[in-house]
N, C-alpha and C positions, 0 to 999 in steps of 0.2 A: 163372785169373788170380790171381796173388798180390797181396795187398793189405796195406797197412800196418796194417790193423786186426786181423790174425790174432792179435795179442798180447792182445786183449780176452778176458777170462775167459769160458769157455763157460757159456751159460745166464744170464749176467749180465742182470738187468733194467735196461734203459737207458731212463730216462724221456725223453720227446721233447725236453724242454728241455736235456738233457745230450748229445744227439746233436750231433756236430760238423758244422754245415752245410758248412763248407769241405771237410771230408774227404769227405762225401757227394757234393758237387759234383765233386770230383776223381775219385772212383771211378766215378761215373756217366759222367763225361766219357770216362774210359778205356774203359768198356763201349761207349759210342757210337762211339768211334773204331775199336775193334777188334772190333766186333760181327760174328759169323759164326755163323749158326744151322745146326747139323748135325742135321737131323731124324732121322737114323739113331740118334742118342743120346737121342731122346725116350723117356721112361719111361711106359708105359701103367699108370696107377694104378688099382687096384681098391679098393673100400670097405674101411676098416680093420676093419669087422666080420668080414671074410673073411681079412684078411692080417696084422693086427697081431700082432707077436711079443711074448710076455709073458715076463718074467723077474722076479727078486726085487729089482731095483734100486730100485723105488719105495719100499721099506721103509727105505732108508737116509735118515738125516736130515742127512748131511754131503755131499750131492750137489748138483749144479746144479738150479735150479728149472725146472719145466715139462716139456713133452713134446718130446723131441729127434727131429727127422727126420734120420736119419743115412744119407743117400743122396747121395754126392758127385756122381754122374752126373746125377741129377735136378736138384739145386740148380744145378750149373753150366749145365745146359741152360736152366733157368728164368731164370737171370741173363742169359744171352745174349738171351732173348726180351724181358726188361725193357729191356736196352740197345737193342734194335731198336725197341721201342715209344717209348723216350725220344728216339731219333734221329729218328723220324718225327713224333712229336707235340710234341717239345720237352721237354727234361728239366725245365725250370722248371714246366711245366704239370703234371707228375706230383707235385711236392712239395705235400703237403697237399690233394691232389685226391680227391674222392669217386670211388671205383671204379664207382659206379652210373652215373656220367656219362661213362665211357670205354668205347668199344667195344674189348674186349680180344681178342687173337688166340686161336683155338681151340687153338693149340699148348700152352697151359697149362691146357686144360680136361680134365675127365673126361667120359666118354660117359654122363652122367646129367643129368637136370633137377634144379633146386633142390628141386622137389617130392619127388623121390626122396631127395635128400641129407638133407632134414629128418629122415627116419625113422631115420638112423644113431644118433640119441640114444635111441631107444625100444627098442633091441634086447633088453634084459633084461625082457621082458614079464611074467615070473613075479611080479615085485614089484608090478606094477599089478594083476594078478589077485588076489594075496594081499591087497592093500589093500582090494579090493572084498569079499573074504571076511571081513575082520577085523571084529569086533564092538566092539572097544575103539577109540574115536576117536584116542587117542594112538598106539596101535600102527598104526593106519591111516596117520596122519601120518608115522610113521617109515618105513613101507614105501613110501609115495609119494615122499618125499624121496629115499630110497635109489634108487628107479627112475630119477629124473632125474639124480642125481649119478653113478650107475654108467654112464651112457651118454656122459658128456662126453669120455672118453678116445678115443672112436671118431668124434668130430666134427671132428678137426683134420687131415683129409686134405689134403695139399698140392697140390690141383688144384681149379680152379674149376668148379662145375657150370654148365650153361646156365641163363640167366635164363628163367623160364617166360613164355610169351606170354599175353595176356589170354584167359581162357576155357580155358586148358590144364588138363587133369585127370590124375589118377593114381588108379587103384583097385588095392587089394591086400588080402591077408588074412594073419592070423597064426594059428598053431595054436590050437585050442580055440574056434573059432567067433567070432573077432574080425575085424571088417571095417573097412577104412580107405578113406575117400573124401577126395580133396584137389582143390583148384581154385585157379587164379590168379584172384583176384577184382578186382584193380585193376591198371592199367598205370602210373599215375603218381600217387602213389608206388607201386612194385611191392609187392604184398602177397599172401600165400598163406593160405588157410584150409583147415581140415580137420575131419572128423567121424570118430571112431572109435567103433564100436558093438560090443556084446557080445550074441551070440545069446541068452545066458542072462539078459540084461537086468540084469546086476549093476552096470554102469557105462556112462557115456557120456563120451568125452573130446573136447572141442572146443577150438579155438584158432585164432589167426592170427599171422602173422609178417611184419613188414616189415623187410627186411634192409638194413643200412647198412654200408659198408666204406670206410675212408679210408686212402690210401697216404701215409705220412709219412716218406719217405726210405728208411730201412733197415727200416721196420716197417709193418705193416698193423694197424689197429684196426678191429674188427668188432663189431656188436651186432645182435641180433634184437629188434625191438620188437613188443609185442602181448600180449594176455591169453591165458592157458591155464587151462582149468577141467576138473576131473574131477567129475562128478555121480554119486552113488551111489543105489542103489535105496531106501535108507532116508530119502532126502530131504536128506541132507547133501551138501556139495560142498567141494572144496578148489581155490582159485585160486592161481596162482603166476606168476612172471615169469622172465626170462632173465638169465644172467650176461654179462659182457663178455669178449671174446676179444681178446688182443693177441699178434701173431706177429712175431718179430724175425729178422734175418738174411737179408733179401731182397737186400741189396747186398753186405754183408760179414759175416764172423763165422758162427757156427753157427745153424742154424734151430731156434728154440724157440717153442713155443706156450704161452700163459699165460691162464688164466681168472682174473678178478679181480672185486671188488665183492661185493655181498651178494645172496643169493637169498632171497626171501620167499614163504612158503606160508601161506595163511590159510583157516581153517574157521570161519566166523561162527556157524553153528548150534551148534557145540560150544565156542565161545569160545576157540579155539586159534590160535596163530600160531607158526610156526617161522622163524627167521632163521639162515641159514648164511653165514658170512663167510669168503671166500677170503683167503689170505695174512694171517691174523689177527695175526701178529707185526709187520706193517708199521708203521713209526713215522710219525707226522705230521711236518710240517715242524718244528714246535716241538720234538717229541720227538727228531728227528734232531739238532737244534742242541744240546739239553741233553745228549744222549748223548756228545758230544765230551768232556765233563768227567767221565764215569763209566767204570767198568771195562766193557769189551765183554762182552755177553752173547750166548749162542748163540741163533740164530733158526732157525726151520724153513724149508725151501724154500717158495716162495710157492704151490705147488700144494696145500699142506695147508690144511685148513679146520677151523673149530669152529662149533658151532651149538647152539641150544637150542629146545625146545618149551615154550611158556608158555601158561598160561590167564589170560585177561583177563576178570574177572567183569563188567566194564561193557560188554563187547562183545556187542551184540545187533543184531537187524535194524533197530531204530529208531535206535540210536546210530551205526550204520555207514552210514546213508543219506548223510550229508554227506561221509563218507570216500569212499564209492563214487563220489559225484558229482565229487570232486576227482581221480579217477584219470585218467591220460592214457595215450597210446599208449606213451610211454617209461617210464611208471611205472604199469602196470595194477593193481598192488597198492599203492595209495596209502599213505603212512605213517600210523600211528595218531596221533591227536591226544594231547597230553600228558595230557588228562583221562582217557583210557582206558589209555594206555601206562604211566602211573605206578603202576598197581595190577596186579601180575602175580604169578603163582606158577610157578616153574620146575618142570616135570614130567619132563623128559628132556633129556639132552645128547648131542651127537655129536662125533666127532673122526675125521679121516681125511685122505686125499688123493684127488683125483679121478683120479689115475693108477692107484689100486689097491685101496683099501679104505675102508670106513666102519664105525665102531663106534658103537653106541648104548648108553650107560650101560655101557661097557667090554665089550659083547657084539658080536662080529663079525657084521654083517648081510650084507656083500658083500666078496668077495675076488676080484679079477679073474683070479687063477690058477685058480679053481675053477668059474668060470661063463663060458661062451662065449655072447655075444649072438647073436641070430638076426635075419636080415633078413626083411622081409615078402615074401610070394610074390605077384607081379603076377597079376591075374585073367587068364584065358585069352581072354575076349572083351570087351575094354574098349570104352569109348566112342570114337568117331572122333577126339575131342579129346585122347586119351591122349598123354602126352609121348613114349611109345615110338614114335610114328608120325612124329616130327620128322625131317626129312631131314638136317638138320645133325648131329643126334645119331647117326643111323644111319651117315652117312659117317664120322664120327669113330670109331665102334665098329669100322669096317672099315679104320681107319688111313688114310683118304683125306683128308688134311689140306686140300689146296687146295679140293676139292669141299665139305668141311665149312665152310670159311671163306666160300666163295661163298654157300652155302645160308643160313648164319647172317646174312650181310649182307643178303640178299634178304628174309629174315624180319623183320629189324630195320627195314628201309626200309618194308615193308608195314605193320608195327605203328605206325610213326611217322605214316604217311599216314592210317591209320584213326583214330589219336588226334586228328589235325588235323581230320578230318571231324567227329568227335564234339564237339570243342571249338567248331567253327564252328556246329554244329547245336544244341548245348545250352548253350554259353557257359561250360562248366566242364570240367576234366580228369577223366578216369575211368581 
């Protein structure tokens, strides 16, 4: 489908208030009227950990921002599915609608559960192991931050995983005696939790994720809420949160993925905090207005980031009690009060792009061209509740789309019925 929006610059970050509602309405109407889904053109996507093609383009500072999905067949097929969904559900219902409240067709799914999908970010496990072996708290912080940042490129697969059902599990291992246990712990809101252990008892990694995604016309905004914590055998721990994900090009234009916001890592025992800001050159509204009267300056693509590790001498277990108490699901690492934040010493700085590298104090710690992430290996004899036993997932893996859709709907109906029983029995949602 040719659209009038093809003149939009590739990779342009389009804020939601700048999207043209009339144009979106027109294009979506065209999709609804001409919708024709050809399942022979469906692209079976595999995890980016296995398939991502790496080149040197991320090093350029005069390129479009974000991660480009350059697969015209995939995108055209997905747009036909969106058009079909809009035709059946009503195009107005999709605008600004939470995707967590819409039963989506398996045609745009991958044959994995969200429990499996979460692990895509953890592929460069050597950084986590090195952080456990580090004796310098600052170096440990550098390595743990590098572990999380280096996995972001592999999290933007353009296919939806299956939502786990309550009690669904996943068990897997990584090389070196690292064990992973995951479970879907609540149905509404949906939340997943995990425990990663090390046979050598060097570290324990725990966390939970409540996933939210909102369809906003030509884009999807997604965010995972919940705390993450790595505890080390010396008694110290580092807690951290999640960045925001924004994906454009679902109705027109090219398909780009962008991470934004600020990531915070905190080690209370050693009085350390690291903050990493994506798109650090982004101007505020006031800055954008005043820049009209100044000579244009070069800005980096929005996938670049800057950060710093600081020591806060007033940060201790006592002073942080109130801060910890103010933490929420959406901000598990609550902001430091001014009484603590005002006194700090910068110990280390970082610069890079989540597409390809991170430098600490001008020393290269990660280069995507030199390190290939690894996926966890599922255990051979898992619990009966393991996600790999799901019928809908199994049908989709065999490319049996109709059977997969039917099995998915049956599972969703059963889960809604069980939730209703729990609500009537206990008076609350679980």
